[in-house]
BAKOL-150786 format. One record per residue (C-alpha): x negated, z, y. Coordinates in nm, 4 decimals, always signed. Layout:
BEGIN
site px: X | pz: Z | py: Y
...
//
This chain:
BEGIN
site px: +8.3407 | pz: +6.2965 | py: +2.9575
site px: +8.0348 | pz: +6.1653 | py: +3.1368
site px: +7.9897 | pz: +5.7876 | py: +3.1582
site px: +7.6539 | pz: +5.8186 | py: +2.9793
site px: +7.7982 | pz: +6.0241 | py: +2.6917
site px: +7.7235 | pz: +5.8536 | py: +2.3556
site px: +7.4553 | pz: +5.6213 | py: +2.5050
site px: +7.0792 | pz: +5.6831 | py: +2.5186
site px: +6.9464 | pz: +5.7748 | py: +2.8526
site px: +6.7737 | pz: +5.5178 | py: +3.0625
site px: +6.4307 | pz: +5.6659 | py: +2.9863
site px: +6.4869 | pz: +5.6575 | py: +2.6104
site px: +6.6008 | pz: +5.2980 | py: +2.6248
site px: +6.2904 | pz: +5.1968 | py: +2.8144
site px: +6.0672 | pz: +5.3839 | py: +2.5670
site px: +6.2246 | pz: +5.2110 | py: +2.2676
site px: +6.1877 | pz: +4.8759 | py: +2.4315
site px: +5.8208 | pz: +4.9415 | py: +2.5002
site px: +5.7600 | pz: +5.0547 | py: +2.1426
site px: +5.9115 | pz: +4.7328 | py: +2.0143
site px: +5.6908 | pz: +4.5382 | py: +2.2523
site px: +5.3852 | pz: +4.7243 | py: +2.1218
site px: +5.4726 | pz: +4.6333 | py: +1.7640
site px: +5.5149 | pz: +4.2699 | py: +1.8585
site px: +5.1828 | pz: +4.2685 | py: +2.0434
site px: +5.0024 | pz: +4.4329 | py: +1.7496
site px: +5.1435 | pz: +4.1732 | py: +1.5115
site px: +5.0433 | pz: +3.8911 | py: +1.7445
site px: +4.6915 | pz: +4.0321 | py: +1.7912
site px: +4.6482 | pz: +4.0723 | py: +1.4160
site px: +4.7591 | pz: +3.7135 | py: +1.3632
site px: +4.5161 | pz: +3.5880 | py: +1.6279
site px: +4.2349 | pz: +3.7982 | py: +1.4822
site px: +4.2911 | pz: +3.6360 | py: +1.1429
site px: +4.2834 | pz: +3.2907 | py: +1.3000
site px: +3.9621 | pz: +3.3807 | py: +1.4843
site px: +3.8002 | pz: +3.4986 | py: +1.1610
site px: +3.8875 | pz: +3.1688 | py: +0.9961
site px: +3.7604 | pz: +2.9712 | py: +1.2938
site px: +3.4351 | pz: +3.1687 | py: +1.3016
site px: +3.3872 | pz: +3.1067 | py: +0.9281
site px: +3.4495 | pz: +2.7360 | py: +0.9822
site px: +3.2036 | pz: +2.7314 | py: +1.2738
site px: +2.9412 | pz: +2.9051 | py: +1.0588
site px: +2.9886 | pz: +2.6466 | py: +0.7839
site px: +2.9652 | pz: +2.3632 | py: +1.0352
site px: +2.6487 | pz: +2.5064 | py: +1.1870
site px: +2.4945 | pz: +2.5426 | py: +0.8410
site px: +2.5796 | pz: +2.1834 | py: +0.7505
site px: +2.4480 | pz: +2.0611 | py: +1.0852
site px: +2.1206 | pz: +2.2494 | py: +1.0388
site px: +2.0834 | pz: +2.1016 | py: +0.6908
site px: +2.1481 | pz: +1.7511 | py: +0.8252
site px: +1.8901 | pz: +1.8061 | py: +1.1012
site px: +1.6270 | pz: +1.9086 | py: +0.8465
site px: +1.6976 | pz: +1.6026 | py: +0.6335
site px: +1.6801 | pz: +1.3787 | py: +0.9408
site px: +1.3440 | pz: +1.5250 | py: +1.0448
site px: +1.2082 | pz: +1.4855 | py: +0.6937
site px: +1.3257 | pz: +1.1246 | py: +0.6719
site px: +1.1712 | pz: +1.0538 | py: +1.0110
site px: +0.8350 | pz: +1.1953 | py: +0.9013
site px: +0.8404 | pz: +0.9935 | py: +0.5789
site px: +0.9295 | pz: +0.6775 | py: +0.7696
site px: +0.6470 | pz: +0.7304 | py: +1.0181
site px: +0.4021 | pz: +0.7900 | py: +0.7331
site px: +0.5228 | pz: +0.4767 | py: +0.5558
site px: +0.4899 | pz: +0.2663 | py: +0.8686
site px: +0.1399 | pz: +0.3995 | py: +0.9280
site px: +0.0425 | pz: +0.3176 | py: +0.5691
site px: +0.1824 | pz: -0.0349 | py: +0.5995
site px: -0.0057 | pz: -0.0880 | py: +0.9260
site px: -0.3278 | pz: +0.0403 | py: +0.7724
site px: -0.2815 | pz: -0.1914 | py: +0.4746
site px: -0.2277 | pz: -0.4886 | py: +0.7055
site px: -0.5410 | pz: -0.4006 | py: +0.8991
site px: -0.7448 | pz: -0.3713 | py: +0.5808
site px: -0.6098 | pz: -0.7039 | py: +0.4601
site px: -0.6949 | pz: -0.8669 | py: +0.7906
site px: -1.0426 | pz: -0.7135 | py: +0.7855
site px: -1.0975 | pz: -0.8520 | py: +0.4378
site px: -0.9827 | pz: -1.2049 | py: +0.5118
site px: -1.1490 | pz: -1.2164 | py: +0.8531
site px: -1.4743 | pz: -1.0294 | py: +0.8109
site px: -1.6484 | pz: -0.9422 | py: +1.1396
site px: -1.9840 | pz: -1.0184 | py: +0.9726
site px: -2.0829 | pz: -1.3713 | py: +1.0810
site px: -2.3164 | pz: -1.3989 | py: +0.7786
site px: -2.0370 | pz: -1.3386 | py: +0.5273
site px: -1.8565 | pz: -1.6299 | py: +0.3644
site px: -1.5750 | pz: -1.6279 | py: +0.1090
site px: -1.6057 | pz: -1.8310 | py: -0.2075
site px: -1.2951 | pz: -1.8820 | py: -0.4219
site px: -1.3731 | pz: -1.9668 | py: -0.7810
site px: -1.1621 | pz: -2.0529 | py: -1.0833
site px: -0.9671 | pz: -1.7520 | py: -1.2121
site px: -0.9548 | pz: -1.6380 | py: -1.5742
site px: -0.7536 | pz: -1.3298 | py: -1.6657
site px: -0.9615 | pz: -1.2877 | py: -1.9834
site px: -1.2657 | pz: -1.1924 | py: -1.7765
site px: -1.2520 | pz: -0.8438 | py: -1.6207
site px: -1.2748 | pz: -0.8278 | py: -1.2444
site px: -1.6019 | pz: -0.6864 | py: -1.1160
site px: -1.5402 | pz: -0.5265 | py: -0.7798
site px: -1.7836 | pz: -0.3712 | py: -0.5361
site px: -2.0803 | pz: -0.5235 | py: -0.7185
site px: -2.3661 | pz: -0.7241 | py: -0.5794
site px: -2.5626 | pz: -1.0055 | py: -0.7294
site px: -2.8264 | pz: -1.0210 | py: -0.4570
site px: -3.1620 | pz: -1.0824 | py: -0.6276
site px: -3.5059 | pz: -1.0078 | py: -0.4870
site px: -3.5924 | pz: -1.1833 | py: -0.1680
site px: -3.8769 | pz: -1.3664 | py: -0.3415
site px: -3.6229 | pz: -1.5605 | py: -0.5493
site px: -3.4263 | pz: -1.7003 | py: -0.2559
site px: -3.5008 | pz: -1.9178 | py: +0.0437
site px: -3.5282 | pz: -1.7039 | py: +0.3602
site px: -3.2388 | pz: -1.6827 | py: +0.6046
site px: -2.9565 | pz: -1.7519 | py: +0.3595
site px: -2.6340 | pz: -1.5673 | py: +0.4472
site px: -2.4605 | pz: -1.3350 | py: +0.2044
site px: -2.1743 | pz: -1.5085 | py: +0.0252
site px: -1.8658 | pz: -1.3120 | py: -0.0756
site px: -1.7514 | pz: -1.4182 | py: -0.4232
site px: -1.3860 | pz: -1.3959 | py: -0.5226
site px: -1.2454 | pz: -1.4495 | py: -0.8712
site px: -1.3462 | pz: -1.2662 | py: -1.1889
site px: -1.4923 | pz: -1.5721 | py: -1.3624
site px: -1.6959 | pz: -1.6686 | py: -1.0574
site px: -1.8317 | pz: -1.3137 | py: -1.0328
site px: -1.9144 | pz: -1.3044 | py: -1.4047
site px: -2.0991 | pz: -1.6364 | py: -1.3906
site px: -2.2898 | pz: -1.5264 | py: -1.0806
site px: -2.3998 | pz: -1.2149 | py: -1.2669
site px: -2.5381 | pz: -1.4287 | py: -1.5477
site px: -2.7284 | pz: -1.6549 | py: -1.3091
site px: -2.8533 | pz: -1.3588 | py: -1.1031
site px: -3.0023 | pz: -1.2040 | py: -1.4166
site px: -3.2787 | pz: -1.4655 | py: -1.3790
site px: -3.2647 | pz: -1.6127 | py: -1.0319
site px: -3.5718 | pz: -1.8313 | py: -1.0897
site px: -3.4238 | pz: -2.0069 | py: -1.3887
site px: -3.2500 | pz: -2.3433 | py: -1.3895
site px: -2.9210 | pz: -2.2884 | py: -1.5695
site px: -2.7039 | pz: -2.5439 | py: -1.7422
site px: -2.3333 | pz: -2.5016 | py: -1.7986
site px: -2.4006 | pz: -2.4635 | py: -2.1716
site px: -2.6673 | pz: -2.1996 | py: -2.1120
site px: -2.4234 | pz: -2.0004 | py: -1.8973
site px: -2.1558 | pz: -2.0366 | py: -2.1657
site px: -2.3962 | pz: -1.9156 | py: -2.4338
site px: -2.4967 | pz: -1.6182 | py: -2.2181
site px: -2.1301 | pz: -1.5282 | py: -2.1839
site px: -2.0891 | pz: -1.5436 | py: -2.5622
site px: -1.8183 | pz: -1.8069 | py: -2.5340
site px: -1.7486 | pz: -2.1102 | py: -2.7486
site px: -1.8409 | pz: -2.4675 | py: -2.6573
site px: -1.4820 | pz: -2.5231 | py: -2.5439
site px: -1.5568 | pz: -2.3144 | py: -2.2337
site px: -1.8475 | pz: -2.5345 | py: -2.1156
site px: -1.6257 | pz: -2.7682 | py: -1.9123
site px: -1.4415 | pz: -2.4819 | py: -1.7466
site px: -1.7669 | pz: -2.3064 | py: -1.6604
site px: -1.9109 | pz: -2.6283 | py: -1.5235
site px: -1.6162 | pz: -2.6562 | py: -1.2834
site px: -1.6836 | pz: -2.3031 | py: -1.1583
site px: -2.0533 | pz: -2.3829 | py: -1.1180
site px: -1.9712 | pz: -2.6955 | py: -0.9177
site px: -1.7442 | pz: -2.4936 | py: -0.6898
site px: -2.0120 | pz: -2.2311 | py: -0.6342
site px: -2.2683 | pz: -2.5020 | py: -0.5732
site px: -2.0439 | pz: -2.6643 | py: -0.3130
site px: -2.0165 | pz: -2.3315 | py: -0.1317
site px: -2.3922 | pz: -2.2966 | py: -0.1039
site px: -2.4482 | pz: -1.9984 | py: -0.3308
site px: -2.6057 | pz: -2.2282 | py: -0.5956
site px: -2.8179 | pz: -2.5401 | py: -0.5810
site px: -2.7863 | pz: -2.8279 | py: -0.8249
site px: -3.0380 | pz: -3.0797 | py: -0.9495
site px: -3.0209 | pz: -3.3532 | py: -1.2104
site px: -3.2807 | pz: -3.4907 | py: -1.4461
site px: -3.2676 | pz: -3.7597 | py: -1.7137
site px: -3.1600 | pz: -3.6249 | py: -2.0471
site px: -3.3754 | pz: -3.8654 | py: -2.2456
site px: -3.0683 | pz: -3.9883 | py: -2.4309
site px: -2.9454 | pz: -4.3148 | py: -2.2881
site px: -2.8233 | pz: -4.2918 | py: -1.9288
site px: -2.7211 | pz: -3.9289 | py: -1.9574
site px: -2.8431 | pz: -3.6619 | py: -1.7187
site px: -2.8971 | pz: -3.2920 | py: -1.7420
site px: -2.7509 | pz: -3.0850 | py: -1.4580
site px: -2.9207 | pz: -2.7594 | py: -1.3638
site px: -2.7976 | pz: -2.4833 | py: -1.1331
site px: -3.0107 | pz: -2.2235 | py: -0.9582
site px: -2.9358 | pz: -1.9277 | py: -0.7337
site px: -2.9564 | pz: -2.0295 | py: -0.3676
site px: -2.8167 | pz: -1.7405 | py: -0.1631
site px: -2.7485 | pz: -1.3690 | py: -0.1888
site px: -2.3943 | pz: -1.2883 | py: -0.2904
site px: -2.1542 | pz: -0.9986 | py: -0.3263
site px: -1.8384 | pz: -0.9517 | py: -0.5318
site px: -1.5198 | pz: -0.9227 | py: -0.3266
//
C-alpha cells in the first residue's frame, strides 16, 4: 500500500485550506462592511447635527449684532436729545401730571410780532407744561393769570395752585415773563404771565 493511500493528496489539502481561508475572509469583510455602514450613518448624523448647530449659531450672531446696533442707536438718540447740538435750544422741565396727555412733536412758537427779537427756542418737557404753554400761546399778547389758565383748561379751582407752580417754573426758565400789579384788595397783588420766547414740545 502506498504511504499516501487513504489521505488526500497534497494539492487537495492545500485547496481545502485555501477555501476555508476564503470563507473566513468573506465573513471578516462582511463584518467590517457592516461596521463601516454604521460608522458612515453615524458620521452623516453628526454632520447633519453640526450643520444645524452652525445655522443656529449664525442666526444667533446676526440677531445679537442687530440688537447691539439697535441699542447703540438708541443711546445715540438719547444723547442727541439730552445734549442738543443746537446752541439756541434749552430744556425746560415742568411739573408732570399723568392726567394730561403728552403732546409730542408740537410747537407753540407764535408769530414773531408777539415776541421780543432774538429769543432762543425753548424745548418744553412735561405734559402739563406743554398743555399750559399751548393755552398761553393761543394768545401770546395776553397777560394770563394762573386762574385764567386753569379756566381755559376746564379745571376746577383746586388746580390753580398747581398751575401757578408750573407757570413759575416756566417763567424762571425764560419762556414766560411775569409782572405784578396791585389787586385793589388790601395788600394783595395780581400776578400775570406772558409769552416771552418761542418754544417747542419735547
